[in-house]
A tleap script that builds the chain and sets N, CA, C and O, in Angstrom:
source leaprc.protein.ff14SB
mol = sequence {
  NMET ASP ARG ASN LEU ASN VAL GLU LEU ILE
  LYS VAL PRO ALA HIE GLY ASP ASP THR TYR
  ASN ILE GLN ALA ASP SER LEU ALA LYS ASP
  ALA HIE SER SER LEU GLN PRO THR THR LEU
  ASN ILE LEU LEU CYS SER MET LEU VAL ASP
  CPHE
}
set mol.1.N position { 0.924 -1.230 -0.039 }
set mol.1.CA position { 0.070 0.130 -0.055 }
set mol.1.C position { 0.883 1.193 -0.028 }
set mol.1.O position { 1.683 1.337 0.896 }
set mol.2.N position { 0.780 2.103 -1.077 }
set mol.2.CA position { 1.430 3.294 -0.972 }
set mol.2.C position { 0.882 4.513 -0.196 }
set mol.2.O position { -0.310 4.789 -0.333 }
set mol.3.N position { 1.591 5.188 0.530 }
set mol.3.CA position { 1.034 6.343 1.258 }
set mol.3.C position { 1.810 7.375 1.076 }
set mol.3.O position { 3.032 7.224 1.115 }
set mol.4.N position { 1.221 8.650 0.837 }
set mol.4.CA position { 2.021 9.797 0.922 }
set mol.4.C position { 1.849 10.543 2.034 }
set mol.4.O position { 0.794 10.796 2.616 }
set mol.5.N position { 3.233 10.966 2.358 }
set mol.5.CA position { 3.533 11.635 3.623 }
set mol.5.C position { 4.222 12.719 3.411 }
set mol.5.O position { 5.380 12.553 3.027 }
set mol.6.N position { 3.799 13.899 3.566 }
set mol.6.CA position { 4.562 15.363 3.367 }
set mol.6.C position { 5.018 15.756 4.659 }
set mol.6.O position { 4.146 15.941 5.508 }
set mol.7.N position { 6.293 15.932 5.000 }
set mol.7.CA position { 7.017 16.347 5.995 }
set mol.7.C position { 7.732 17.748 5.880 }
set mol.7.O position { 8.659 17.784 5.071 }
set mol.8.N position { 7.481 18.740 6.468 }
set mol.8.CA position { 8.057 19.891 6.370 }
set mol.8.C position { 8.987 20.169 7.756 }
set mol.8.O position { 8.525 20.291 8.891 }
set mol.9.N position { 10.315 20.233 7.404 }
set mol.9.CA position { 11.260 20.525 8.553 }
set mol.9.C position { 11.586 21.863 8.682 }
set mol.9.O position { 11.996 22.485 7.702 }
set mol.10.N position { 11.442 22.450 9.895 }
set mol.10.CA position { 11.775 23.824 10.310 }
set mol.10.C position { 12.919 23.875 11.116 }
set mol.10.O position { 12.993 23.225 12.159 }
set mol.11.N position { 13.891 24.660 10.675 }
set mol.11.CA position { 15.050 24.760 11.703 }
set mol.11.C position { 14.749 26.065 12.563 }
set mol.11.O position { 14.489 27.176 12.102 }
set mol.12.N position { 14.832 25.726 13.841 }
set mol.12.CA position { 14.656 26.612 14.882 }
set mol.12.C position { 15.870 26.997 15.630 }
set mol.12.O position { 16.604 26.017 15.760 }
set mol.13.N position { 16.394 28.170 16.221 }
set mol.13.CA position { 17.397 28.421 16.949 }
set mol.13.C position { 17.580 27.646 18.166 }
set mol.13.O position { 16.677 27.634 19.002 }
set mol.14.N position { 18.680 26.982 18.354 }
set mol.14.CA position { 18.689 26.102 19.523 }
set mol.14.C position { 18.346 26.725 20.959 }
set mol.14.O position { 17.832 26.070 21.866 }
set mol.15.N position { 18.650 27.894 21.034 }
set mol.15.CA position { 18.407 28.702 22.314 }
set mol.15.C position { 17.407 29.656 22.109 }
set mol.15.O position { 17.534 30.670 22.796 }
set mol.16.N position { 16.412 29.612 21.326 }
set mol.16.CA position { 15.362 30.484 20.964 }
set mol.16.C position { 14.084 30.170 21.784 }
set mol.16.O position { 14.077 29.283 22.637 }
set mol.17.N position { 13.122 30.848 21.523 }
set mol.17.CA position { 11.951 30.820 22.581 }
set mol.17.C position { 10.922 30.009 21.806 }
set mol.17.O position { 9.736 30.327 21.899 }
set mol.18.N position { 11.309 28.948 21.024 }
set mol.18.CA position { 10.261 28.030 20.335 }
set mol.18.C position { 9.705 27.257 21.335 }
set mol.18.O position { 10.530 26.597 21.966 }
set mol.19.N position { 8.407 27.130 21.707 }
set mol.19.CA position { 7.588 26.370 22.741 }
set mol.19.C position { 7.897 25.019 22.515 }
set mol.19.O position { 8.226 24.356 23.499 }
set mol.20.N position { 7.854 24.465 21.385 }
set mol.20.CA position { 8.131 23.066 21.201 }
set mol.20.C position { 9.532 22.554 21.398 }
set mol.20.O position { 9.738 21.444 21.890 }
set mol.21.N position { 10.550 23.410 20.991 }
set mol.21.CA position { 12.023 23.143 21.207 }
set mol.21.C position { 12.250 23.158 22.579 }
set mol.21.O position { 12.901 22.243 23.084 }
set mol.22.N position { 11.766 24.152 23.316 }
set mol.22.CA position { 12.048 24.082 24.844 }
set mol.22.C position { 11.302 22.807 25.597 }
set mol.22.O position { 11.780 22.225 26.571 }
set mol.23.N position { 10.152 22.511 25.020 }
set mol.23.CA position { 9.486 21.226 25.644 }
set mol.23.C position { 10.471 20.049 25.206 }
set mol.23.O position { 10.848 19.300 26.107 }
set mol.24.N position { 10.882 19.838 24.029 }
set mol.24.CA position { 11.661 18.734 23.586 }
set mol.24.C position { 13.179 18.818 24.413 }
set mol.24.O position { 13.735 17.778 24.769 }
set mol.25.N position { 13.633 19.841 24.610 }
set mol.25.CA position { 14.956 20.062 25.332 }
set mol.25.C position { 14.753 19.571 26.808 }
set mol.25.O position { 15.634 18.907 27.354 }
set mol.26.N position { 13.468 19.935 27.517 }
set mol.26.CA position { 13.197 19.588 28.750 }
set mol.26.C position { 13.000 18.095 28.843 }
set mol.26.O position { 13.568 17.510 29.765 }
set mol.27.N position { 12.313 17.463 28.052 }
set mol.27.CA position { 11.950 16.175 27.789 }
set mol.27.C position { 13.291 15.404 27.919 }
set mol.27.O position { 13.489 14.592 28.823 }
set mol.28.N position { 14.266 15.730 26.889 }
set mol.28.CA position { 15.499 15.061 26.673 }
set mol.28.C position { 16.326 15.075 27.906 }
set mol.28.O position { 16.894 14.070 28.333 }
set mol.29.N position { 16.381 16.334 28.509 }
set mol.29.CA position { 17.148 16.390 29.840 }
set mol.29.C position { 16.714 15.572 30.896 }
set mol.29.O position { 17.538 14.912 31.530 }
set mol.30.N position { 15.439 15.537 31.174 }
set mol.30.CA position { 14.708 14.563 32.034 }
set mol.30.C position { 15.078 13.237 31.800 }
set mol.30.O position { 15.518 12.624 32.772 }
set mol.31.N position { 15.003 12.683 30.777 }
set mol.31.CA position { 15.229 11.343 30.345 }
set mol.31.C position { 16.799 11.106 30.482 }
set mol.31.O position { 17.220 10.015 30.867 }
set mol.32.N position { 17.496 11.966 30.216 }
set mol.32.CA position { 18.933 11.741 30.322 }
set mol.32.C position { 19.410 11.589 31.872 }
set mol.32.O position { 20.289 10.785 32.185 }
set mol.33.N position { 18.798 12.375 32.755 }
set mol.33.CA position { 19.132 12.413 34.162 }
set mol.33.C position { 18.473 11.369 34.909 }
set mol.33.O position { 18.825 11.146 36.067 }
set mol.34.N position { 17.345 10.560 34.236 }
set mol.34.CA position { 16.705 9.750 34.897 }
set mol.34.C position { 17.175 8.341 34.985 }
set mol.34.O position { 17.598 7.702 34.022 }
set mol.35.N position { 17.052 7.804 36.461 }
set mol.35.CA position { 17.729 6.358 36.520 }
set mol.35.C position { 16.581 5.356 36.056 }
set mol.35.O position { 16.799 4.152 36.192 }
set mol.36.N position { 15.507 5.733 35.577 }
set mol.36.CA position { 14.311 4.888 35.377 }
set mol.36.C position { 14.550 4.793 33.780 }
set mol.36.O position { 14.925 5.751 33.103 }
set mol.37.N position { 14.274 3.479 33.268 }
set mol.37.CA position { 14.336 3.359 31.962 }
set mol.37.C position { 13.163 4.068 31.050 }
set mol.37.O position { 11.989 4.095 31.420 }
set mol.38.N position { 13.584 4.588 29.925 }
set mol.38.CA position { 12.550 5.249 29.121 }
set mol.38.C position { 11.468 4.264 28.638 }
set mol.38.O position { 11.797 3.192 28.130 }
set mol.39.N position { 10.193 4.619 28.792 }
set mol.39.CA position { 9.005 3.779 28.332 }
set mol.39.C position { 8.352 4.346 27.351 }
set mol.39.O position { 8.347 5.575 27.277 }
set mol.40.N position { 7.675 3.560 26.410 }
set mol.40.CA position { 6.876 4.002 25.429 }
set mol.40.C position { 5.471 3.764 25.542 }
set mol.40.O position { 5.166 2.615 25.864 }
set mol.41.N position { 4.507 4.614 25.344 }
set mol.41.CA position { 3.141 4.472 25.463 }
set mol.41.C position { 2.648 3.317 24.335 }
set mol.41.O position { 2.591 3.580 23.134 }
set mol.42.N position { 2.388 2.330 24.757 }
set mol.42.CA position { 1.880 1.152 23.784 }
set mol.42.C position { 0.760 1.580 23.008 }
set mol.42.O position { 0.644 1.146 21.862 }
set mol.43.N position { -0.135 2.426 23.509 }
set mol.43.CA position { -1.104 2.755 22.697 }
set mol.43.C position { -0.663 3.757 21.426 }
set mol.43.O position { -1.477 3.937 20.520 }
set mol.44.N position { 0.461 4.309 21.395 }
set mol.44.CA position { 0.989 4.914 20.411 }
set mol.44.C position { 1.803 4.221 19.515 }
set mol.44.O position { 2.231 4.906 18.586 }
set mol.45.N position { 2.187 2.850 19.547 }
set mol.45.CA position { 2.821 2.069 18.777 }
set mol.45.C position { 2.289 1.899 17.503 }
set mol.45.O position { 3.034 2.053 16.535 }
set mol.46.N position { 0.958 1.568 17.328 }
set mol.46.CA position { 0.212 1.453 16.241 }
set mol.46.C position { 0.478 2.690 15.259 }
set mol.46.O position { 0.873 2.538 14.103 }
set mol.47.N position { 0.253 3.752 15.765 }
set mol.47.CA position { 0.505 4.954 15.096 }
set mol.47.C position { 1.872 4.987 14.339 }
set mol.47.O position { 1.924 5.349 13.164 }
set mol.48.N position { 2.933 4.614 15.014 }
set mol.48.CA position { 4.369 4.667 14.582 }
set mol.48.C position { 4.419 3.630 13.386 }
set mol.48.O position { 4.954 3.909 12.312 }
set mol.49.N position { 3.840 2.454 13.647 }
set mol.49.CA position { 3.853 1.534 12.695 }
set mol.49.C position { 3.074 1.919 11.414 }
set mol.49.O position { 3.383 1.326 10.381 }
set mol.50.N position { 2.182 2.768 11.380 }
set mol.50.CA position { 1.367 3.098 10.260 }
set mol.50.C position { 1.955 4.172 9.354 }
set mol.50.O position { 1.503 4.536 8.269 }
set mol.51.N position { 3.127 4.653 10.034 }
set mol.51.CA position { 3.993 5.675 9.145 }
set mol.51.C position { 4.927 4.844 8.415 }
set mol.51.O position { 5.733 5.356 7.639 }
savepdb mol mol.pdb
quit
């Protein structure tokens, strides 16, 4: 089955005030400093496979 997926990449400054970049940085820092293994919400797995 062919699927068309259009993706647009937008470069944002690393230390800018982009809301999503700040959130991604925060999540990455939390995951890096956590002693707990990173988990993946199983409900989202089917969405990942669909791509």
